[in-house]
Each structure stands twice: as structure tokens, then as C-alpha cells.
N, C-alpha and C positions, 0 to 999 in steps of 0.2 A: 439793568434795576434789580433792585435787592429780590433774595430767593427765601422764604420764610416755610418754615415747615413746621406745624402744629400737632402736638402730639399729647394723646390718651389714653386711656386703657381702655374703654368701649367706646364705639359711637356715638350713644345716646348724651354722653357731655357734649360733644360737640354741636351734633342737633339741638340741643334744649341752651346751648350758653355760646358757643362761639363761631357760630356763621357769619355775625355783622361785621366780625372779623375779618374772616375771609373775603368778604364784599368788599369791607371797607380797602384793605390792600391791593386787591385783583383791582378797582376801580384807578387806584394812584398805580398802577402800571407793574406791579410786584408781582413775581410768580407764588401762589401760594398752595402748599401741598399739606395734606394730614394724615397721620400714620396712628392707624386705633385697631384695636380685633375686630375685624367684620368690617362692615360698613350697612349705609341706608340707603334706600333711593335717593330720599333729600340732598344727600352730600353731594351727588355728582355734580350738580351745576354750580356748587362755589368753589372749588378746587380744582388748580390745573392737575393734579395726582394725587391718588390716596392709594396710601402703602398699609395693606394687610398683616399686622404680625399678631403672630400667636403667644401673646403673654395674658397672665389669668389675672384675676382680680386679689387672687389668692396670695399675700407678699411670701410665702412660703413655699409657693411651688416652683420646684426647681426649672422647669419648661420656660421661665422667665429668664433667666441666665443663658438659654441656648439659643436665646431669641438677639444678643449682642451681636454675633457676625452679621445677620442680615439687616440688623438697625444701621451698624457702619455703611453698610455696601448700601443701602437705600439712600443715609446720606450723601455718600461722596457720589453717587451716579446723580443726585439730582445738584450738585454743586449748591446745596444750599450755604449761607450765609447766616440764618440764625435758626436757630429750633428752640422752640417754646414750649415745654413740658407741663402738662397739667393733670391732676389725682396723683397719689403716693407710688403706686407700682409703674408705671408708665415712665415717670419723672425720674425714680432711682434707678432702673435699667439702663433707659434712655443717656443718662448723664455717666453710668455707668461707662455703656459701650463707646462713648463719645470722648471718653476724658483725652486721650491723646490726641485727638482730631482738633484737641483746640490751638494744641501749638502750632496748625498750619493756620488760624486767623476765625476758624469758627466759634462763634458765640450758643450760649446757650443759657437761656431766661426761664425760670420756674416759679409758677404762681401754685403757693401753697393754698388750697381749699381747706385751709383745716390741720393744725401737724396731729399727727397720729398720738403725739405725746402733747398732755394737756393736765392741767391742775385738777385732781379729782381722779386720775389715773394711777393704775397701779406703777409701784416702785420699780419692779423690774420691768414690765411694761414700757412705761416711757424711760427707763435707762435704755434700753436696745433699740427704740427709735429714735429720740437723741441720738444716738450714736452713730445712725444710719445716716441720720439728717447734715449732722456735722461731717461725716466722711464724704458724702456727695456734696455738700455746702464748697468745697475744694475742688470740683469739676463745675461750677455754677460762676455765670458773669453776672446776671441778677437774678435777686430772691425776688417776688412780692408775696409781700402778704396782704390778706384783706381785714384783718382783724385785730384790734388793740393787745388783746393777748399775745397772739402770736408775735407781735411787733414786739412786744416787750419780751418775749420768751429767746425769739432769733436774738437777741442783743445778748441777754442775761446768759445763753449758754454759748454765744458764739460761732452760731449757725455759718455765717458767713461774715467777710469783713464790713463796715459801716460804708463803706464805700458800695458795696454790692447788693446793700439792704433796700427796699423800697418796699412803701406800703400805696396801697390804693383802695379806693371804698369799695372794694366788689370786682363785678365785670361789666355793671353796666346794666339798666334795665331802659326797655323803649317806654318812655312816660305816654306815647299814643297809645299804646295799648293795656297801659297798667293807670292812666290819668283818669282825674276823678269823674272823666264824662265818660268814659272807656264801655261802662255797664250799662245797657238799657235799662231805668228803674222796672221795665215789664218784665227783664228776665230775672230777678230779683223775686218779683211777685208770683213769677213761673214756677222758679225752684223753692218757694215757700209751699206752692200749694201742691208742686210734686211730694214735699215732704210730709206733706198732710198738717200743717203747723196752721192752729189759730193766728189772727193777726195778734192775738196779746202776748203769743208764747215767742220767747228767747231762743234765739237760735245762737251757739258758738260753733265756730268752725276750723279745725286742724289739717293742714294741707302737707301730708309725707308719708314716705314708707313704714310699713310695719315694719320696722325691726327693732331689735332690743335699746338701741342709741337712743330712739324716737319715746320712747316709755309713754307708748299711748294709755296703757295700765294707771296712772297716774291722772288722767285726764277721766276715764271710767270712774273710777274710784272717787273722785274728789267729786263728779255728777251726783254718782249714787250718793255722799253724803250732805247733798243740797235739801232733799227734802222739798223739793219743789216741783211740783209735777207740771209748770209751765216751760220748765228749762230742758234744753234738747243740745244733745253736742252731736254734731257732722264730721264725719272723719273721711279725707277723699285721696284717694292713694291703696296701693295695693302692697303685698310683701308676705313675707315665710309667716308673721305675725298673726295675720288677718286673723285665722280661725279662731286662735287661742284668746284674742280678745273680743270675737263674737262670744266665745263660751262664758267670759267675765262677763261681758255685761249681763249674758242670762242669769248667769249665778247671781250677780249683785240686784237682778229685777229693776233694771234700766234699761231692756231689751228694747223697749217701745219708746225710748227717748234717745237712743245712739242708733245712729243712721249711718251705716257702712256704704258708703258711694261710688267705691272703685276707683279706676282712672275716669277727671273728669275733664272736658276741654272747654268749659262755661267757666273756669275762675274765677273771671271778674264778677258775672253775673251771682255765684256762691258767695263770696267773700261780701259784697253788697248785700246780701240777704241777712248778714249774720251780725248780731249786737257788740261782737269784735271776733277778732281770731285769736287761736291758743297754739303755741307751742311747749311742748315741756321736756323738748332734748334735753341731755345730755352736755352736750357738744353740738355745734355748727360750725362749718367755717364761718359763712357772714348768712342769715339769715334769707332765702331769698322769700321765700313766701308772706315772711314777714314786712318784706320792704316795698313788697308787692300791695300788701295788705295796708299801708301806709301811704301807698300811692293812690290807692282806691278812696281814702279817706277813711277807712275802716280802723278802729285802736284794736290796743295786742293786750293781749295778757301770754307774759312769755317766764319760763324760768330764768334765772339769773346764771345765765351760762356761757361761756365762750360763743360769740359768735352771735351770741341773740341780745347780750347787754349793749352791744356797739348799736343795734337798730333800734331796741325799746329804750327809749329816753321818756322823760316825766311828761313829756309833751304828744307822747304817742302810746303810752297805756302802762302797765302795772308789771312790776318782775315779782318774781316768788322766789324762796328756795329752791333749788332742784330737789324733786322728790317730796315735798313737803304738799299732800295731797289735803292738807287739813288749810293751810296758806290758801292755795288755789281754791279751794271752796269758797275761801271765803271772799279771794277774787270775782269767781263768779256769780258768786251772791251780789255782792256789792255793784259790780256794772248791770246786773239783771234789775236792780230797786233804782240804780244812779246811774243813768249811761253816761260814758266819757263823752268829751268834745272832739270832734272828728281828727285822725290824726294825719301830718303832714308829710310828705317824704322830704329829704336833704336834697338838692337840687346838684349835689354831686355824684349821685347814684347815676345821674341821666347815661346812658349809652355813649350819646356824643361827646361826653368829659370823658368819660374811659378811654374811646377810641385814640380821641386826639393825647394822653398821656400815656397810653402806648407806642403811639407814633413817636414819642417824643424820645422815650426810652428805646428803642429800636434805633433811631438814631444817634445816640449817645452811644449805644454799641456799635455802630457802625461806624 
């Protein structure tokens, strides 16, 4: 039976998104391994082997290149037929390490969860990352892109040949977990009570790590411009800019209407408690939190950016220009006064569809 190795820079990516793939192919009799930096207990029962590689999330860390020999040894020892890489650092380093092994029949697939070069990025940065992607494209048997911008750019800049390029709408959602009936209405009421909201208060929720690219400041500034005390904004997530955003909310005198929730395990209830979800990012791979929102029937207000515009079609919500806080304010006020109809997900997002498509892709490679 075939042998598949899934590689990501850090284990949280596997835990959050890729366990269904390991389970699916192991149930079919495949041997499935994982390669990542460190491990977490949740991975152990899903893989036949877990390979710990000491690479860094920093693409400029020279330690990454020192792991090439270990990668080659581990892949050879495991006699893997297909290595599927995710996340930029793991993807580049692994493909670099295995570039000659492909001559003996090894196949390498890469899912780009958003290229590091993008429209709106700096010219020098974009050129550097385009060059690296084109270089690594020579060592790639299948490149999977998950948004329309990356599909267009992969063709425009000849990252791989046409026969090696494949589009898939994300990596799949479990609709039973995020379906319209997944969240108990009582859970939404409990969350609103936890936040001290009155029945007439309007809640918007943003689910994202606090880092510069997510642009939380746009949401806080737009809220401060609304001049309506019944509009609240909840942020689920953690990250390096959390303290700065708390200070910004205080300085703009909206701290009482901005709720910093940290990590939450009750996302379906939180989303259902909201008038709409908001995402202000300057770029995404494919905005999973917004896909989950649509599955739960909650409309979306999103920045018109890569990986967001693919999700926020007219029947799911409103797009506004990235960084335009006045336009975001207007959208918040509009939806507060005139609620949008329930959003509907794309059936193609179903995890069952993506598993089947991956199996077909792997069979083609083999």
C-alpha cells in the first residue's frame, strides 16, 4: 500500500486541519507519517510515525537548511511514495532536501496556504518570494492553490507548469461541526450574557491571531467611528499585538464595547451570538473563520483581500477596501440597522469532497 508523509512547520497546523487526512488514508490501508517541529499528544493516534525536525517559522533562519540531511534520511528510511508539504518554511526546506530523490520515483505535493508574495506586498519582498517559489516549483510534482488570486499568480509567474497546478477550495470543513444546527441557541444566549450584552445590543466577532497582517486596529478604529453605544466588537484569539490593541481600545474610549476573549473553544456559539463576523486582514490563504461563519449561517463583513474575497460573495456578506476604516464603519452601521440574510456555505468546502479530491490527486501521482 502507498506511504504518505505530511509535513508542516509546526504541529498545530496538523492538529487543526490535517488529522482528517491522516485518518482517511490510514483507514484505506495507507501508511501515513507526519514531519513537523515538535509534537503534541493529539497527533500520536493518527499517524504511524512522527518525525521531529528542528526547523523554524523564520524563513531566514539558517538552521532550516541544516535539517536537509535529516529530512532525506527520514524520508528514505520510511520509504515514502508521496511527501505532501504545507506551510512555507517546511514546504521550501523539504522540497530543497528532496529535489534529487524525485529522480528515484518520490512524488512531492505542496499546498500553498497563501503565497508570501501578494498584490499589495512590497516589490522587493514579492520578488524575493516569487523567486523562491519558482525555484521550489522545479522540485514539485503537484502545486495545490486554495484561492483564485494564487491560481492566477501561479499561472502568471510560471511557478509550476500547467499540468502540475491544481486548485482546491481549501482543505475542507466538517459541516457536522459547523453546520447551521451545530450551535445550541442557548449557547449563544449564554455568551451574550457573559459579555454583558443587552438583547438589543449588536455584536460583531473577529476570530484571528493578533498579528500585524490581521489589522485588528481597523476594526477598533471603525467601531470608535460608529458613535453608537449599542455596537460591540468581540475578538477571539491571542498573539503579540493583543496588549497594543487593548491600549488602542482604551485610547479611543471604546474599551467597554471591545471584548478580548482570548482562545475560545466555543466558536460556533460565539459566531451564532453575532450579527456578523468581521475579518480585516490584508491577506489570507482562504479565510477559514469566514467559511465557518457561512456554515453557521452568520453573514460576513470582510476586507477585499486575497483569500477573503473568494469567501465573501454577495450572498454571504459585504466586502470593503482593505484598511478603509470609514467604509468598514459604514458596513458595521448598515448591518446594525438592517441585518443581512443568513449566509450559505459552498458545498465544495465539505471535508468529504476535499478528501476525495486528494485521493484522486495522489492516485494520479502514483
